[in-house]
N, C-alpha and C positions, 0 to 999 in steps of 0.2 A: 828363598832362603828365608824371607822373613819370618814368612807363618813358622818354619820350622824353627826358628829361633823363640819364639810367642810359646813355642808348645814346650821346649824345652826346658823353659822360665817358669811353663805350668806345673811340668814336671816337677822340677826340682823345689818350685812351692809345695805342693802337695805331699814332699816326702819329708821336708822337712817338718811338716805339720805332723806324720803319721810317723817318724821318728822316737816323737815324744812318748807315742802309745805303745809306741812296738815293740818296747824294751822294756816293759812294765812285766818282773814276772810272775808276782801274783795277785792279779785284778780281781778289785770287784766287778759284778756282771754290768754298772753302768761303764765302768772302764774300759772293758772289754768291749761291751758295741760300739762305742766310739774310737775305738784302736780297728773295728771292722768293717768302720762307715771310712774312717782315713783311708785303709789298703783301697776300699772301693775307687775312692778318690785319686790315690796315686799309680794305683794300677791304670784304672782309665786315661789319666793323664800321660803314664808312661808309654801305653803302648801305639797311644795315638802319637806322638813323640815319636816311635820308631815306623811306625805309619808312615809320618810326615819324612822322614829322615831318607828309608825305605826308596821314597820315590824323589824325593829332593837329588838323594846324593846316591845311589845305588841304580836307578832309574827301572824299579823294582815296584807293581801294584800288587799289592796284599792288601785284600779287605776286611778279614775280619782277624779278631786274635791271636788266635792257634797260625793261619798262613800267616802274621807279622811277625812270629814267634819260630816258627818254622824258618822265613825268608831272612830271619836274624842271625840263622845259625848260618846258612848258606854263604850270609856276608863276613861272618866271624866274628858277630859279635858275642853270641854264646858258643860255648864249647856243650860238649854233644850232653855233659852231667848237668849242666846248665837251661837246657832246651827240657830236658825232663823235667826240672825242679819249673821253668816258667810255662809249661804246659799241665803240671797239678795246680800252679797258681792258677790260673785258667778255671780250671773246673771248680775249685775254690772258691774263683769271682762270682762262678754264677751261683754258688749254694748260699751265697750271701743272701739272697730273699729270704732264707730258711733260718736266719738265726735266732728266729722266737722261738725254735727248736734248740734247747740246752744245748743235746748233744754234739748237734753242728756246729752250734758257739765254740764250744768250746774245743773242738775238733779244729776248726779256721785258726782260732788266736792261738793254736799253740806253732801254727808253724808263721806266723808274722813276722816273726825277726828273722826267719830266713828268707822269706820274702821278701822285705825292708830291702836286707842286705844284695839281694841278688836286683830289686827296680833300680839301687841306688848306683850300682857298678852297667848295669845297662843304661841311663840315663849318661852317668860320667865317660863310658865308652864313645856315648854320639858327639857326647861335646866336644872331647880331645878328636875324633875323625872330624869334626866340622871345621875347629878352631887348626886343623894342618893346612 
């Protein structure tokens, strides 16, 4: 459980940094790119915390981000609509290596505030379940 606590704390820290940029409505290109980078960090920290949560709390061993998300739906950390959004988030995360392409960067950025909200809820739910 100690490793889980460390992962949840790392996710919260990444999300706090991400929040500042995720909510900018009309960013310049540097702010947009920085927001996408913070999204990457936050997503990585969150899914890895969820992977650890599933293993420690639920006894589920999931290996990939999509498998973790599907398992989180099964253990009721996500509803159906949230699962769909989370899987879209994985796809966008995988596209972040192409943010040199302006169209891709703009598309990803448009979703960042929704992704921030989902990541925040995900981490809060895991924290709440661990605290019980």
